[in-house]
C-alpha positions, 0 to 999 in steps of 0.5 A: 388386861385385854388386848385393847387395854381393858383392865380386868379384875379376878379374885382367885382364893387360891394360887400356888407358887413354887420354884426359884429359876424362875419362880412359877405362879400357878392358878385355876380359873374353871370354865362356866357351867355355860362352857365360857371361859373367864375374861381372866383366862381369854386376856392371858392367852392373848397377851402372855402376860398377867399380874397376881395381886395379893391383899391384906388377908383381912381385906380379902376375906371380907371381900370373899363375902361380897357377891361379884357381878360378871362383868362383860369384857368391855368393862374396866373392872378396876374402876367397877371395884374401886381400886386405884391402877398402877402401871406394873414394872415389867409387864403390861396388865396393871397392878392395884395400888391396894395390894402391897404385893403383886406378882408380875408374871409371863405365861409359861403354859395353860394346862387344860384339865377336862372338857365341857362346863366346870373344866379346870385351866391351870395358868402357869407363869413365870413371875417375879416380885418387883421393887414396889412391893417392899413396903407390903412385906414383911419377915416373920420367924418360924420355928425349924420344922414347922409347915413353910419353914426354911432352912434360915428359920424364916418365911416371907408373908404378906403383910396383914391390915 
């Protein structure tokens, strides 16, 4: 969300999470070919907060095939994309009702890697899962030694539609 309260939705197909004290969430908006930073990066720099939503895998894969217009900063992207806004529990940016998990994050640091067009901007935030995520998460047992397994043999996974 911008400082003026305009909602921004930015599909990122990859993010990374790690740590527990606090949990860290990292994503990377790449500067455009013309050297323009994405609205998401501008908004995070200006407000220090963001929401990292997670959609069911099937819905996310379907959306990956659709072209995404590059809306001007004054456009409410929730409206354009057909998502329902809901207030977040701990940060000002909206969350999308259609996403069963929404990691609410406060900015820790932005690390620029490179210069000029297409350089990376690693956005590192401290994130928390608020209570509204409970209905969309289930626990799936895993065998010890599998990727992502924990010592208890369980790993959290987002719900799949």
